[in-house]
N, C-alpha and C positions, 0 to 999 in steps of 0.2 A: 491731212484733211481729205484728200482724194480717196485714200484707202477707206476712211470712214464712210464717205459717200457711196463707194462701190459696195460696201457691205450693208447699206441701210435702205435700199430702194423699197423693200417690202414695208418697212416702218413708215417711210414717207407716204407711200400709197395708202396705208391704213389711216394715217393722220388726215389725209385729204378725202377720206371716205370712199376710196376706190377698192373694190373687191378684186382679188386676183384668182383666176381659175386656170387650171392646166388642162389642155386638150391634146389628143393624139392627132397626127397627120394634118399639118397645115398646108398641104399641097392641094392646089386647085388647078387642074390642067397642067400647064407649064409653069404656073406661078407658085413660088414657095412663100408661104406666110410664116413669119417667125412669131408674130404677136399682133394683136389688134386691140383697139380701144372702142368701147361702146359707151355712149353717153348716158342712157337710161336703162337701168341704174348704172352709175359709173363703174365700169368693169374693164379689167385688163385680162385678155385671154392669151396665155402663153402656149404656143404649139411646140411639140417635141422635134420639130425640124432642126437639124444641125445648122448652126450659124452663130450669130452674136451671143455673147454671154447673157445669162438671165438678167443680171443687173442692167446691162445696156438695153435690153428689150423693155424692161420695166420703165427705165428713165425715158426712153423714146415715147412710150405710151403716156407717161405722166406729162410730157410736153403737150401731147394732144389733148389731155384733160384740161390743162391750164389754158390752152388755146380755146377749147370749147366753152369754158366758163367765163373767160375774160374778153373774148373778141366776138363781134357780131357775125363775122365770117372767117373761115380759115385763111391763113396766109397762102399766097399763090405757090410759094416754094416750101410748103409745110413739111413735106417728107424730108427734104434736104436739111432744113433747120432742125427738125426733130432728131435726125441722125447725128448732126454736129453737137447738139445739146447733150445727148446721151454719151457720145464719144468723149466729150470734155469731162464729164463727171466720172467716168470709169477709167480713163487713161491717166 
């Protein structure tokens, strides 16, 4: 089951109506960005910064999408929960 989930994040994103874009250089100053989620229109941007797998990045941002469409405000520990969510799906 986990192997199927790890190979299917693009399919899930598409079913949720989320576009996936790839961009170079996610570095801003000392900050490394691996991916980001934009609400309108629902978009995941994947940067070519070395780091977590593409599947893990997409699941991380899918969490933020689900959070954005289902909650009135983000969780206080949103980044931590998103990392754990993604990690569970790909490990």
